N, C-alpha and C positions, 0 to 999 in steps of 0.2 A: 083613379088609377088609371093609366092611359093603354090603350090597347096596341096593337102594331097592326098593320094593314094584313096581318097573316091569323089575328087572333082566331078568328072564325074557322081557319083550317085546321089548328090545332085542337078546338073545340069538337070539330066533326071527326077528329080523327081518334077522341078519347083521350086526350092528354089531361091528366093530372096537371092543373092550372094554379098559381099563386103569386103572389105580389112579391115583385124584385125590381128593386130600383125603378120603383113609382110605376112601374109596367107590369099587366096580366101575361104572366109569361107561363110556356110549358115547362114543368118540371120534369116528368117522365110521361113516357106511353106505356110502353110493355113492361119496364122495369130498367133501374139503372145499369145492372149488370148486363144484361143481355144488350142495351142500347150500346155502353162502352164497347164489349168484344165485336157489336157489329160496324164501328168505325175502326176499331184495331185490324179487321181482319178484311172489311168489306168498303161499305161506303154508307155515311151518315149526313144528314141533313139539318143544319140547326138554324132557326129563325134569331139573328141577333140583330133585329133591326132598333132595338133599344139603344144601340150605342149611339155616340155624339158624332156629327162630322161637321167641321169648320174649314172651310176655303179662304185661304190666305193669300193677297193678290196685291200687287203692285210693285214700286222699283226698289222699295226695301223691305220685300217680303223675307228674303234670306236672312236680314240683318233682324228682324223681329225675332223669327224663329229661332235665331241663333243664341239672340239675348235670354229667350224665356224656357228652352231644353237643353238637357245635357250633353246629347248626342252632337257632330258635328254632322249638320245637314249640308255645309259647301259638297260635302263628297257624295252627294245626290245626283244623278245623272235623271234626265226625262225618262220617265217609265222604271225607276227605282224607290223603294220604300225602307224606311230603318226603324228599329224600334227604339224609343225615347223615353225621359222624362221631366216633367217639368216641377222645376226645385222651389221653394218658396225661400225667403230670406233668412229662414233660422236652419237651412240646408236639410228639411225634409222634403216630402214627395208629396206636391199637389195633386198630380196624377200621372200614371205611366200611358203611354200611347203609340200609336203609331203616326208618321212622318213622310207623305207621298209627296214627289215632285212630277206636277201635274205638265200635260203638254200644253205650250204657250200659244194655243190656237186664238183664243181670247183675249188675250195680253195684246196691250199698246207696248211700243218700243221701249225697251229698256226694263220692261216688266217682266216679274217671274210669279209662278202659281204654285201652291202647296196645299195639300189637304191635310188638317190632323183629324185623326180618329180618336175620340177619346172614351171613357167609361161612361156608362149610362148614369150611374149615380153622382157622375162630378159635373154633368153638363153645363149646370148653370154657374157653380163654382169655377170651372175652367174657363167659360164663357167671359164671366167677370174680370177673371185676373188677367185673360189676353186682352182684354178692351183696356185695362188701366194701366198698360204698357205702351198703348197706342199713341198717348197722348204725352207731351212732355212734363216730365216732373223731376222732381230733386235728383233722382238717379241717372235718368236717361233724357238729358237736358233737349235734345231736337224733337224727341218722339220719332214716329217711323212714316215715312210715305207708303202707305199700305192700305189696305181694307181688308177686315175680317168679316166673312159672310157667315151666318149659320146656317145649315143647310140640313140639321138633323130631322126635324119634322117632315122633310121632304123627300127624305132618303130611306131606301130599306137594304138591309144586309141579308144575304145568304150564304152560309158557310158551307161547303159542300168537302167532307174530309173523308180521308181513307185512301189505302192501296187501289182502289177501283173508281176516284173522283176522275181522274183523266181520263179513263176511258166510258164514264158517264157523260162527262161533260162535252167531248171534242164533237159529237154529231151535232151538237146546237150552235157551232160558231165556226166559221172560216178561217178565225185566229187557229193557228198552230199552237195548243196549249203546251205541247210538250218543249217546246223552245222559251217559255217562261219561268227563267231562272226564280228561287227560293228568293224573298224580297223584292222581287219583281213585278210588274203588272201592265197589262194591254187593254186600251179601249177600242171598242167597236162594236159589230152587232154579233147579238145573242140570243137565242131563242127567238128571233124575228124583231128583235127590238134593236134600235140603233143608242149609242154612246154609252154603253156597258162597260163597268170597269171591271176588268178578273184579275183579281191579285194571287198572286200563289205564296199566299200567308194563311196562319191558322192557328189555335189556340190547344192543339189537340197532339202536336208532334206524330199524326198518322199521314201529313202529306194532305195535300188538295188545294183547294182554291175558295176565296171570300169575293161574293160577287154584289156590287154595289151597285143599286137600281134605284129609278124613281118608285115613289110608292104606287102609283098608278100601275105598274107593270108588275108588280112583287106577285101578286096572285098566279098569274098567267105564267110566269117565269118558275116559279114555284110547283106548278103541275108541271111543265115541261122538264125540268128536271127530273122529277120522279117516273114519267112516262119513260126517258131516256134512260134511267136505274133500275127499270121494273126486272130485267131478268138477272141483275147484278147483287141482287140481295138489298137494295136500298132501302132505308127507312129514316123516319125521323126519329129526331135524339133531343131530348131535353135538357135543361141546364144542370139537374144531377150529374149526368154523364160528363157533361162538358166540364165540371169541376174533378171528376176523378180522372180524365183525360190528362186534363192540365198538369193535376198534382203528381202524375207518375214522370212528368218531366220536368218538374222544378219549377214551372212557370208560376210567378208571382201574381197573386190577386189581390187587386186595392181592396183596401178596407180589411184585409185578414194579415197578409204578409209584408205589405209596405202602407204607409200613410202619411198625415202630415208631421209625424215625429219620427220616421224611421229615415236615414241616410241611404239613398244608392250605394253609396262605398260599405256600408254594413249589410246590406240587402244583395250582396252579390254582384251588383250592377255597375262596378268601376269600368266594364268594358264598353259602357254606353254612357260612360261621363269622362268627357274627352278633356282632360286638362291643358293640353295644347291649344284649346281654342283661346283667342285674345281674351275675352271676358263673357261671363254669363252670370246669371243669378246664382249664388251659392257656391260660386267657385273657389272664394277666400277659405272657404269653411272646408269644402272636400281636399284642396290643398294640405290645409292644416291636418284633417285626418288620416291623410296618406303619410305625412310627416310622422305624426306623433304615434300612429298603430292605432287601431279599434279595438274597444272596450267588449263590444258584441259583434257576433256574426248571425248572418241568418245559414242555418245547416238543415238537411235532411237527413232523416234517422229512422230506422227500421226496428220495429219490435217481434218478439220470437211469440209473445201472450197473443190471443185472438180479439183483446180488448181494444177499441179505437182512441186513439189520442184525439181531443176535442179541442178546439181555439180556447186559448187563454188556460189550460192546464198549465199548471207549474212543471217546471223539469229542473231537477234535483241531480246534486253530485254524490257520491258512493255514501257521504256521511249525512245525508237527507239536508243538504242546504241548498237554499234556492240559488239556481245560476242561470234562471232564462223561464221562457213560457212559451207555449206551441203557439203558433198560427194556422196552421192547417193541417187537418189529419182525415185520414178515410181508410178503409180497407181498400187494397190495390186489387183491381178484379185481374189484371195479368198477372201481378206476381203472387195473388193469394195469401198476402200478409198484409197487416196495418202498417200504414207509412205516414209519415207527417212532416212538416217544417216548423221551425221555431228559430227564436234568436235564444243564443246561449253565450257565456263569457268567452273570450277568445281563446283561453286556455283550453277549452273543450269542443273547440271547432274542427279539429282535424280529423278526416276518416280514419274510422276504428277506434275513435273515442268512446269509452261507455258511460252513459248518460243514463237516467231513472225519469220515467213520466208517471206523475202522482193522478191515479185514477181509482176512484172509489175508496180513497184513503190508503193504497197500497202504491208501492215505488216500483214499478214495473221495469226491467231494464230494456234497454234500448240501444241500439249502435248508430253513429252517426257515418252516413254512406254519402260517396261522392255523387252529385246529381248530374244527369237524370235518374231518377229510379232504375228506368230499364236498363242501366246498363249492369246493374246487380243481378238480372236471372241469366 
């Protein structure tokens, strides 16, 4: 099991630690509910250094990314990022990821540079998949004139999330953070260190930034962030609250809501699946799904009962017939009700549809709602 450069910080803070994606990670410090509300109301700090980062640089860097991801990376300007997915040849999702278009300071003439940020549990799988498409093969005859560099083991990622994130971080940098739009980023000096990437992204829906730094700088930057936010109610946040925060926003979790067998079209990710692109892996499958219609869809639902829907619980219709399964579920700290996501037959996917969750031998009524859940408050 791996440690991040901040593991000792978490242990010193009394974090409850547990294995996650091969890393020793903090699950909670003071409790999931309290940490959740800290992010929604103030500012919280996550260590997400377990995530993977690949640099893609070369004359055909864009062509490679266009072939292996669903979104249209040609739309990215320098300093912009986008959410995307890597599909397999059966139309499933190898991973969901962020794609950043980096400055071209270290590029030769005609080259572009990108960074792919992938899920920790998929680093090796993703790395192998990307490299398999660098060389000529039956599908891509010419290969791609580009290099891919895995910087995951050298890079730490600190997410500072919440309505007071900007107020916390601005004193640490000369970059005007208020000018960084959502899904944009800037590079510069931060907390006394050069070449820090500050991205207006996150997995909470509470606003804030994600900070990419060299491992050697991580501990000092962590301390600087907490010092800057000490009068604003800042607190460390574990992966438990990260999960409840993302679920309230209807954000997919790889391995739960999406995986190698789920189509991005089924998962409500048609908006990042650009069928207007000339070609990419899985395109013909997604075109066929769009033309024929989907047999199932990922939906959000809410229960009136206090019991929690768990992963893989059956979803039933009024006659008790199985129509799907739960992929994620939790008590919503913000709404005070159990919420969940799951795949259901398309006929039951419209907001307002009544479905039933099989919990403890009982069929508990639930209502399909429009995502994100916080619109329901």
